[in-house]
Backbone as JSON, one array per atom type, in Angstrom:
{
  "sequence": "MDTFQEPALHPPPPPPPPPPPRSRGKVWLGIGVGLIALCLCCAFVAIGLYAARDQIPAIGRLFPTPTPPGLLYSNPGAGFNIWYPQGWVYEEEQQDGGYFIVFASSQQIMDNADSTPRNGAVLLVLSNVLSTGDLPSNVNPNSPLQVLEYVSSLILGNNRTPIEEPRLLTIDSYPAASGVYRTPGTSNNIAIVYMTIVLHDQEIVILGGICDDISWPQYRYSLQAMVQSLDFIR",
  "N": [[193.41, 112.15, 155.34], [190.74, 110.72, 153.73], [187.54, 112.07, 153.32], [184.15, 110.86, 153.61], [181.88, 111.16, 151.03], [178.58, 111.75, 150.24], [176.74, 110.42, 147.54], [175.76, 112.49, 144.86], [172.42, 113.61, 144.65], [170.15, 112.94, 142.09], [167.82, 114.84, 140.36], [164.32, 113.89, 140.12], [162.98, 112.44, 137.09], [161.23, 114.46, 134.74], [157.61, 114.51, 134.68], [155.68, 112.59, 132.28], [154.42, 114.17, 129.33], [151.02, 115.35, 129.22], [148.39, 113.44, 127.63], [147.3, 114.28, 124.34], [144.36, 116.24, 123.94], [141.33, 114.5, 123.23], [139.82, 114.44, 120.09], [136.69, 115.81, 119.71], [135.28, 115.77, 117.43], [135.94, 113.34, 116.18], [134.76, 111.57, 117.97], [132.02, 112.15, 117.7], [131.81, 111.47, 115.03], [132.25, 108.71, 115.11], [130.02, 107.91, 116.63], [128.01, 108.69, 114.88], [128.49, 107.02, 112.65], [127.98, 104.56, 113.84], [125.23, 104.82, 114.42], [124.19, 105.07, 111.84], [124.82, 102.54, 110.82], [123.23, 100.97, 112.51], [120.67, 101.86, 111.79], [120.61, 101.02, 109.12], [120.69, 98.25, 109.48], [118.23, 97.86, 110.79], [116.56, 98.7, 108.74], [117.04, 96.77, 106.76], [116.08, 94.51, 108.08], [113.37, 95.22, 108.34], [112.64, 95.39, 105.63], [113.05, 92.74, 104.89], [111.11, 91.45, 106.48], [108.81, 92.62, 105.43], [108.92, 91.69, 102.83], [108.48, 89.04, 103.32], [105.89, 88.89, 104.07], [103.89, 87.76, 102.53], [104.42, 85.09, 102.61], [104.46, 84.18, 105.25], [102.04, 83.79, 107.58], [101.85, 85.02, 110.2], [103.56, 87.2, 109.99], [102.37, 88.45, 107.87], [100.12, 89.57, 109.02], [101.18, 91.76, 110.3], [101.73, 93.5, 108.28], [99.37, 94.6, 106.71], [97.63, 94.27, 103.59], [97.55, 97.12, 101.55], [94.57, 99.0, 100.98], [93.32, 98.77, 97.79], [92.85, 101.17, 95.13], [89.61, 101.74, 93.77], [86.54, 99.95, 93.35], [84.33, 98.5, 95.73], [83.37, 95.18, 96.05], [81.03, 93.28, 97.7], [80.0, 90.31, 99.19], [78.22, 88.74, 101.32], [77.04, 86.18, 101.4], [78.74, 84.57, 99.84], [80.91, 85.01, 101.35], [83.01, 86.9, 101.32], [84.8, 89.99, 100.65], [85.92, 92.01, 97.92], [88.07, 94.1, 96.05], [87.74, 95.88, 93.02], [88.88, 97.26, 89.87], [88.17, 100.66, 88.79], [85.74, 101.11, 86.24], [85.56, 98.44, 85.58], [83.3, 95.63, 85.28], [80.87, 93.38, 86.73], [79.43, 90.09, 87.1], [77.31, 87.8, 88.78], [76.6, 84.52, 89.95], [74.67, 82.06, 91.53], [74.63, 78.72, 92.55], [73.52, 75.69, 93.77], [74.41, 76.34, 96.35], [76.96, 77.27, 95.87], [79.09, 79.93, 94.69], [79.67, 81.86, 91.82], [81.51, 84.24, 90.52], [82.13, 86.74, 88.16], [84.45, 89.05, 87.08], [85.06, 91.62, 84.78], [87.05, 93.5, 82.48], [85.67, 95.17, 80.83], [82.35, 95.79, 79.53], [82.03, 94.7, 77.03], [83.95, 92.65, 77.02], [82.81, 91.08, 79.01], [80.44, 90.31, 77.73], [81.41, 88.54, 75.91], [82.33, 86.28, 77.24], [82.81, 83.63, 76.81], [84.99, 83.29, 75.23], [88.58, 83.62, 74.92], [89.65, 86.58, 76.38], [90.33, 89.43, 74.38], [92.44, 92.2, 74.33], [91.76, 92.8, 76.93], [90.69, 91.65, 80.22], [89.65, 89.11, 82.54], [88.46, 88.15, 85.79], [87.8, 85.32, 87.57], [85.96, 84.14, 90.32], [85.52, 81.54, 92.49], [83.54, 80.39, 94.99], [82.63, 78.51, 97.89], [82.44, 76.15, 96.5], [84.35, 74.11, 96.27], [85.83, 71.94, 98.61], [88.26, 70.97, 101.14], [87.7, 68.38, 101.76], [86.97, 67.29, 99.36], [89.22, 66.65, 98.01], [91.5, 64.33, 96.45], [93.06, 61.41, 97.94], [95.8, 61.5, 97.63], [96.57, 64.13, 97.71], [97.74, 66.58, 99.77], [95.81, 68.27, 102.03], [96.68, 70.4, 103.51], [98.69, 71.57, 102.16], [99.26, 74.22, 100.23], [100.53, 74.36, 97.7], [100.32, 71.77, 96.63], [97.55, 71.59, 96.48], [97.04, 73.65, 94.66], [98.28, 72.58, 92.38], [96.63, 70.38, 91.92], [94.08, 71.62, 91.51], [94.59, 73.34, 89.32], [95.2, 71.45, 87.37], [92.77, 70.15, 87.27], [91.04, 72.13, 86.3], [92.29, 73.38, 84.08], [93.38, 71.31, 82.66], [95.64, 69.05, 80.94], [96.95, 70.59, 79.11], [98.08, 72.85, 80.04], [100.83, 75.05, 80.62], [103.26, 75.8, 82.86], [104.52, 79.05, 83.33], [105.76, 80.49, 85.19], [107.33, 79.95, 88.34], [105.32, 78.29, 90.69], [104.15, 79.9, 93.65], [104.14, 80.37, 97.22], [101.9, 82.19, 99.31], [100.11, 84.52, 101.41], [96.71, 85.32, 101.91], [94.66, 87.6, 103.25], [95.62, 86.65, 105.66], [95.38, 83.92, 105.39], [96.62, 80.71, 104.26], [97.89, 80.38, 100.96], [98.37, 79.81, 97.41], [99.82, 80.53, 94.25], [99.95, 80.49, 90.66], [101.2, 80.92, 87.3], [100.06, 80.28, 84.1], [100.3, 79.1, 80.73], [97.99, 78.52, 78.22], [96.28, 76.88, 75.48], [94.33, 79.17, 73.78], [91.15, 80.55, 72.71], [89.99, 81.34, 69.37], [92.39, 81.25, 68.01], [94.36, 82.4, 69.63], [96.69, 82.79, 72.39], [96.15, 81.97, 75.76], [96.69, 83.42, 78.95], [96.72, 82.32, 82.2], [96.23, 83.28, 85.41], [96.29, 81.75, 88.27], [94.98, 81.27, 91.51], [94.74, 79.74, 94.68], [93.06, 79.64, 97.79], [93.28, 78.53, 101.07], [90.79, 78.51, 102.99], [89.91, 77.87, 105.99], [88.05, 74.99, 105.87], [87.43, 75.29, 103.27], [88.16, 75.69, 99.78], [89.0, 78.37, 98.07], [88.85, 79.6, 94.82], [90.56, 81.52, 92.46], [90.76, 82.85, 89.3], [92.55, 84.56, 86.99], [92.3, 85.74, 83.68], [93.64, 86.42, 80.51], [94.75, 87.4, 77.19], [98.0, 86.52, 75.84], [99.31, 88.78, 74.9], [98.13, 90.86, 76.28], [98.79, 90.38, 78.89], [101.07, 91.67, 80.26], [99.92, 94.21, 80.64], [97.64, 93.83, 82.24], [98.44, 92.39, 84.39], [99.2, 93.5, 86.94], [96.74, 94.56, 87.83], [95.12, 92.27, 88.07], [96.56, 90.81, 90.02], [96.44, 92.63, 92.15], [93.7, 92.64, 92.67], [93.3, 89.98, 93.51], [94.91, 89.98, 95.82], [93.47, 91.72, 97.37], [91.36, 90.38, 98.41], [89.13, 89.77, 100.99], [88.05, 88.05, 103.69], [84.83, 87.6, 105.06], [84.12, 87.26, 108.26]],
  "CA": [[192.35, 111.16, 155.42], [189.63, 111.09, 152.84], [186.21, 112.13, 153.97], [183.1, 110.21, 152.82], [180.94, 112.09, 150.4], [177.36, 111.1, 149.74], [176.55, 110.66, 146.09], [174.84, 113.59, 144.55], [171.06, 113.19, 144.31], [169.68, 113.44, 140.81], [166.37, 115.2, 140.44], [163.46, 112.92, 139.4], [162.69, 112.85, 135.7], [159.97, 115.21, 134.63], [156.47, 113.63, 134.3], [155.39, 112.59, 130.82], [153.43, 115.2, 128.95], [149.64, 114.83, 129.19], [147.96, 113.06, 126.27], [146.59, 115.38, 123.66], [142.9, 116.13, 124.1], [140.68, 113.73, 122.17], [139.0, 115.27, 119.22], [135.26, 115.52, 119.81], [134.78, 115.49, 116.09], [136.07, 111.91, 115.93], [133.77, 110.89, 118.79], [130.71, 112.29, 117.04], [131.86, 110.71, 113.79], [132.05, 107.3, 115.45], [128.62, 107.72, 117.01], [127.19, 108.8, 113.67], [128.66, 105.8, 111.86], [127.26, 103.5, 114.53], [123.79, 105.01, 114.24], [123.86, 104.75, 110.45], [124.86, 101.08, 110.68], [122.06, 100.43, 113.18], [119.5, 102.16, 110.96], [120.64, 100.14, 107.95], [120.3, 96.91, 109.91], [116.78, 97.87, 111.01], [115.9, 98.82, 107.44], [117.12, 95.47, 106.1], [115.16, 93.61, 108.77], [112.01, 95.61, 107.97], [112.42, 94.99, 104.23], [112.92, 91.29, 104.87], [109.8, 91.08, 107.03], [107.77, 93.04, 104.48], [108.95, 90.78, 101.68], [108.0, 87.72, 103.74], [104.52, 88.97, 104.57], [103.03, 86.89, 101.74], [104.73, 83.7, 102.84], [104.32, 83.82, 106.65], [100.82, 84.46, 108.03], [102.03, 85.89, 111.36], [104.16, 88.45, 109.52], [101.39, 89.1, 107.0], [99.21, 90.38, 109.83], [101.85, 93.01, 110.67], [101.77, 94.34, 107.09], [98.14, 94.37, 105.94], [97.66, 94.75, 102.22], [96.86, 98.4, 101.42], [93.33, 98.97, 100.22], [93.59, 99.27, 96.44], [91.82, 102.08, 94.62], [88.61, 101.07, 92.96], [85.2, 99.76, 93.88], [84.24, 97.36, 96.63], [82.34, 94.17, 95.86], [80.81, 92.56, 98.95], [79.04, 89.22, 99.05], [78.21, 88.0, 102.58], [76.73, 84.78, 101.17], [79.97, 83.92, 99.39], [81.83, 85.1, 102.48], [84.21, 87.71, 101.09], [84.83, 91.26, 99.94], [87.04, 92.15, 97.0], [88.12, 95.39, 95.35], [87.99, 95.76, 91.59], [89.23, 98.58, 89.32], [87.16, 101.51, 88.17], [85.47, 100.77, 84.84], [85.29, 97.01, 85.42], [81.93, 95.21, 85.56], [80.84, 92.02, 87.27], [78.2, 89.31, 87.13], [77.4, 86.76, 89.79], [75.65, 83.42, 89.81], [74.67, 81.12, 92.64], [74.08, 77.42, 92.17], [73.78, 74.63, 94.75], [75.17, 76.88, 97.47], [78.23, 77.82, 95.43], [79.04, 81.25, 94.05], [80.54, 82.02, 90.65], [81.51, 85.68, 90.25], [83.02, 87.1, 87.06], [84.79, 90.46, 86.91], [85.62, 91.83, 83.44], [87.58, 94.86, 82.31], [84.69, 95.96, 80.08], [81.12, 95.06, 79.25], [82.26, 93.93, 75.81], [84.63, 91.42, 77.42], [81.82, 90.27, 79.73], [79.48, 89.75, 76.78], [82.08, 87.48, 75.15], [83.07, 85.57, 78.27], [83.12, 82.27, 76.38], [86.25, 83.27, 74.46], [89.7, 84.26, 75.59], [89.5, 88.02, 76.15], [91.33, 90.18, 73.62], [92.53, 93.58, 74.79], [91.04, 92.91, 78.19], [90.96, 90.58, 81.17], [88.58, 88.74, 83.46], [88.84, 87.42, 87.0], [86.74, 84.43, 88.04], [86.07, 83.77, 91.72], [84.64, 80.43, 92.84], [83.45, 80.28, 96.44], [81.69, 77.49, 98.36], [82.32, 75.16, 95.43], [85.28, 73.0, 96.52], [86.35, 71.88, 99.98], [89.4, 70.07, 101.29], [87.19, 67.01, 101.77], [86.8, 66.81, 97.99], [90.53, 66.35, 97.43], [91.89, 62.92, 96.49], [93.9, 61.05, 99.09], [97.22, 61.78, 97.38], [96.79, 65.57, 97.79], [97.76, 67.05, 101.15], [94.93, 69.44, 102.13], [97.38, 71.48, 104.2], [99.76, 72.05, 101.28], [98.69, 75.04, 99.16], [101.12, 74.06, 96.4], [99.71, 70.54, 96.12], [96.16, 71.89, 96.13], [97.1, 74.42, 93.42], [98.6, 71.65, 91.29], [95.44, 69.58, 91.64], [93.01, 72.46, 90.97], [94.97, 73.81, 87.98], [95.05, 70.32, 86.47], [91.35, 69.87, 87.15], [90.35, 73.17, 85.53], [92.97, 73.69, 82.82], [93.74, 70.1, 81.95], [97.06, 68.77, 80.74], [97.53, 71.5, 78.11], [98.64, 74.04, 80.69], [102.29, 75.1, 80.72], [103.66, 76.85, 83.83], [105.52, 80.0, 82.83], [106.42, 81.01, 86.39], [107.34, 78.98, 89.43], [104.26, 78.53, 91.66], [104.69, 80.46, 94.89], [103.3, 80.45, 98.4], [101.59, 83.53, 99.79], [98.96, 84.56, 102.3], [95.66, 86.27, 101.54], [93.9, 87.85, 104.47], [96.3, 85.82, 106.66], [95.15, 82.5, 105.13], [97.62, 80.18, 103.34], [97.47, 80.37, 99.56], [99.42, 79.58, 96.42], [99.44, 81.04, 92.93], [100.8, 80.11, 89.54], [100.87, 81.53, 86.02], [100.09, 79.2, 83.12], [99.95, 79.39, 79.34], [97.12, 77.48, 77.7], [95.7, 77.23, 74.17], [93.13, 79.98, 73.9], [90.19, 80.46, 71.61], [90.22, 82.28, 68.26], [93.81, 81.18, 67.6], [95.28, 83.17, 70.47], [97.18, 82.09, 73.57], [95.6, 82.5, 77.0], [97.48, 83.39, 80.18], [95.84, 82.12, 83.35], [96.85, 83.54, 86.72], [95.41, 81.0, 89.16], [95.29, 81.32, 92.93], [93.83, 79.03, 95.58], [93.18, 80.06, 99.19], [92.75, 77.53, 102.0], [90.01, 79.25, 103.99], [89.39, 76.81, 106.85], [87.86, 73.75, 105.1], [87.03, 75.65, 101.91], [89.18, 76.07, 98.81], [88.53, 79.46, 97.22], [89.62, 79.58, 93.58], [90.54, 82.76, 91.7], [91.45, 82.67, 88.02], [92.63, 85.71, 86.1], [92.51, 85.28, 82.31], [93.79, 87.39, 79.43], [95.63, 86.82, 76.17], [99.41, 86.7, 76.19], [99.73, 90.14, 74.58], [97.57, 91.77, 77.29], [99.23, 90.01, 80.23], [101.83, 92.73, 80.95], [99.06, 95.34, 80.96], [96.63, 93.52, 83.26], [99.0, 91.57, 85.46], [99.12, 94.15, 88.25], [95.34, 94.68, 88.23], [94.64, 90.96, 88.52], [97.21, 90.48, 91.28], [95.91, 93.51, 93.18], [92.37, 92.16, 93.01], [93.45, 88.76, 94.31], [95.45, 90.31, 97.13], [92.51, 92.52, 98.14], [90.29, 89.51, 98.92], [88.98, 89.89, 102.45], [86.98, 87.14, 104.11], [83.87, 88.11, 106.05], [84.06, 86.23, 109.31]],
  "C": [[191.18, 111.61, 154.57], [188.34, 111.09, 153.61], [185.19, 111.52, 153.03], [182.14, 111.26, 152.29], [179.74, 111.31, 149.86], [177.21, 111.39, 148.25], [175.5, 111.74, 145.87], [173.47, 113.01, 144.13], [170.64, 113.81, 142.99], [168.19, 113.79, 140.91], [165.54, 114.18, 139.66], [163.17, 113.4, 137.99], [161.35, 113.58, 135.64], [158.83, 114.26, 134.23], [156.22, 113.69, 132.81], [154.34, 113.64, 130.5], [152.03, 114.59, 128.91], [149.25, 114.47, 127.75], [147.19, 114.21, 125.62], [145.08, 115.19, 123.83], [142.27, 115.42, 122.9], [139.74, 114.63, 121.37], [137.53, 114.87, 119.36], [134.66, 115.22, 118.43], [134.85, 114.01, 115.77], [135.05, 111.12, 116.73], [132.4, 110.94, 118.12], [130.66, 111.52, 115.71], [131.61, 109.23, 114.06], [130.62, 107.0, 115.83], [127.72, 107.75, 115.78], [127.28, 107.56, 112.81], [127.9, 104.64, 112.49], [125.76, 103.6, 114.34], [123.35, 104.67, 112.82], [123.83, 103.23, 110.24], [123.63, 100.44, 111.33], [120.8, 100.66, 112.36], [119.44, 101.26, 109.73], [120.23, 98.72, 108.31], [118.79, 96.83, 110.12], [116.02, 97.92, 109.69], [115.91, 97.48, 106.72], [116.17, 94.47, 106.74], [113.72, 93.92, 108.37], [111.68, 95.2, 106.54], [112.23, 93.48, 104.13], [111.57, 90.82, 105.39], [108.69, 91.44, 106.06], [107.72, 92.1, 103.28], [108.38, 89.42, 102.04], [106.55, 87.74, 104.17], [103.58, 88.06, 103.82], [103.25, 85.42, 102.05], [104.44, 83.25, 104.27], [103.09, 84.53, 107.22], [101.02, 85.4, 109.2], [102.64, 87.22, 110.97], [103.17, 89.2, 108.63], [100.43, 89.97, 107.78], [99.84, 91.71, 110.24], [101.87, 93.99, 109.52], [100.51, 94.09, 106.28], [98.25, 94.95, 104.55], [96.92, 96.07, 102.11], [95.59, 98.26, 100.58], [93.56, 99.54, 98.83], [92.52, 100.26, 96.02], [90.84, 101.32, 93.75], [87.29, 100.98, 93.68], [85.17, 98.48, 94.71], [83.06, 96.46, 96.22], [82.23, 93.38, 97.15], [79.72, 91.53, 98.76], [79.07, 88.39, 100.34], [77.89, 86.51, 102.39], [77.95, 83.99, 100.73], [81.06, 84.03, 100.44], [83.06, 85.95, 102.25], [83.86, 89.07, 100.5], [86.02, 91.24, 98.99], [86.93, 93.5, 96.31], [88.42, 95.15, 93.88], [88.16, 97.15, 90.98], [88.01, 99.35, 88.8], [86.99, 101.12, 86.71], [85.21, 99.3, 84.6], [83.81, 96.74, 85.76], [81.98, 93.8, 86.13], [79.46, 91.41, 87.1], [78.39, 88.19, 88.13], [76.29, 85.74, 89.59], [75.79, 82.5, 91.01], [73.99, 79.83, 92.21], [74.51, 76.38, 93.19], [74.64, 75.12, 95.91], [76.51, 77.48, 97.1], [78.04, 79.14, 94.71], [80.09, 81.31, 92.95], [80.44, 83.48, 90.25], [82.54, 85.98, 89.17], [83.2, 88.61, 87.05], [85.46, 90.61, 85.54], [86.03, 93.28, 83.28], [86.67, 95.75, 81.49], [83.45, 95.12, 79.86], [81.27, 94.22, 77.99], [82.96, 92.61, 76.12], [83.65, 90.5, 78.14], [80.86, 89.6, 78.77], [80.08, 88.62, 75.94], [82.91, 86.61, 76.1], [83.44, 84.15, 77.87], [84.42, 82.17, 75.59], [87.35, 83.94, 75.28], [89.66, 85.76, 75.33], [90.67, 88.61, 75.36], [91.28, 91.63, 74.07], [91.73, 93.8, 76.07], [91.37, 91.72, 79.08], [89.7, 90.3, 81.97], [89.2, 88.07, 84.69], [87.62, 86.63, 87.46], [87.0, 84.09, 89.5], [85.05, 82.69, 92.01], [84.7, 80.25, 94.35], [82.38, 79.27, 96.8], [81.44, 76.42, 97.3], [83.14, 73.92, 95.73], [85.77, 73.09, 97.95], [87.52, 70.92, 100.04], [88.95, 68.62, 101.35], [86.99, 66.43, 100.39], [88.12, 66.4, 97.35], [90.79, 64.85, 97.46], [92.9, 62.67, 97.6], [95.37, 61.38, 98.88], [97.54, 63.27, 97.4], [96.69, 65.98, 99.25], [96.9, 68.31, 101.28], [95.56, 70.63, 102.84], [98.52, 72.05, 103.38], [99.16, 72.89, 100.15], [99.25, 74.7, 97.79], [100.53, 72.79, 95.8], [98.26, 70.78, 95.71], [96.11, 72.69, 94.83], [97.37, 73.51, 92.23], [97.36, 70.85, 90.92], [94.35, 70.43, 90.97], [93.34, 72.93, 89.56], [94.86, 72.69, 86.96], [93.59, 70.01, 86.22], [90.66, 70.86, 86.21], [90.97, 73.36, 84.15], [93.35, 72.46, 82.02], [95.25, 69.97, 81.77], [97.72, 69.69, 79.72], [98.14, 72.75, 78.73], [100.17, 73.91, 80.75], [102.67, 76.18, 81.73], [104.72, 77.75, 83.21], [106.21, 80.74, 83.98], [106.35, 79.94, 87.46], [106.18, 79.28, 90.39], [104.85, 79.01, 92.99], [103.64, 80.45, 95.99], [103.06, 81.91, 98.75], [100.48, 83.41, 100.82], [97.99, 85.61, 101.78], [94.74, 86.41, 102.74], [94.33, 86.89, 105.58], [96.05, 84.31, 106.46], [96.18, 81.98, 104.12], [97.05, 80.06, 101.94], [98.66, 80.05, 98.68], [98.91, 80.08, 95.08], [100.44, 80.56, 91.89], [100.31, 80.78, 88.27], [101.09, 80.47, 84.94], [99.75, 79.75, 81.73], [99.13, 78.21, 78.83], [96.67, 77.86, 76.29], [94.41, 78.01, 74.38], [92.16, 79.72, 72.78], [90.55, 81.49, 70.55], [91.7, 82.38, 67.92], [94.73, 82.09, 68.41], [95.62, 82.38, 71.72], [96.62, 82.77, 74.81], [96.64, 82.39, 78.11], [96.5, 83.3, 81.34], [96.65, 82.31, 84.62], [95.92, 82.93, 87.77], [95.91, 81.05, 90.59], [94.27, 80.5, 93.69], [94.13, 79.52, 97.0], [92.54, 78.99, 100.06], [92.09, 78.28, 103.15], [89.27, 78.23, 104.86], [89.25, 75.53, 106.02], [87.51, 74.02, 103.65], [88.26, 75.98, 101.06], [88.58, 77.13, 97.9], [89.44, 79.53, 96.01], [89.44, 80.92, 92.87], [91.36, 82.55, 90.43], [91.4, 83.92, 87.17], [93.0, 85.24, 84.7], [92.65, 86.48, 81.38], [94.64, 86.74, 78.35], [97.07, 87.2, 76.49], [99.9, 88.12, 75.9], [99.28, 91.12, 75.67], [98.08, 91.49, 78.69], [100.07, 91.08, 80.91], [100.97, 93.91, 81.38], [98.15, 95.06, 82.15], [97.18, 92.72, 84.43], [98.82, 92.22, 86.83], [97.68, 94.24, 88.73], [94.8, 93.36, 88.76], [95.26, 90.58, 89.86], [96.68, 91.35, 92.42], [94.51, 93.07, 93.61], [92.45, 90.92, 93.89], [93.93, 89.09, 95.71], [94.45, 91.09, 97.99], [91.39, 91.67, 98.73], [90.3, 89.52, 100.43], [87.79, 89.03, 102.86], [86.13, 87.79, 105.18], [83.65, 87.01, 107.07], [82.77, 86.38, 110.12]]
}
């Protein structure tokens, strides 16, 4: 008689080997890459905000224009301060409550202010001369570009030729616009006019930088720095 035999028990399979230890070097590498990406994103955002400081007043207040080197001109009656380069001279005139201030790169240029400056530049500042109430009905007083178009046509006439696209900016947190124009100069030379208007409450402040076309690359930065340094006395 056959006897019943229980089937042999097989031992359980051995447990799987433990996973290899994770390399800490890879962890730190991943963290480092993440931090670099975050820093780059922050840098791009900061650059974008800085670049937009001239177009958006709220952002412009976060990035005030650095004080340029030079000398400070202050005129409480005209309502502003402005910095001008070392070696430049200025003259001012007041008439009917308005102010007409001329900055010139040399006394020789100042003495010949009636002609387009050669080998030099001037910056004219007109304050308390024009207000938004003086604008014609077809010009939006809240549009710096429309005001710039009107003022440039009024001062330069129809012989002006824009050589750069007019752009919006802010000056001392106030909306402004600027444009660069070529006009027939005096003494058979061509004049470059860098014109800026600032909408300061109900007033339109006008700044006009003038030099001949050959001197424009040399004086462009100085004229732009002077315009950007304008600070209204509140």
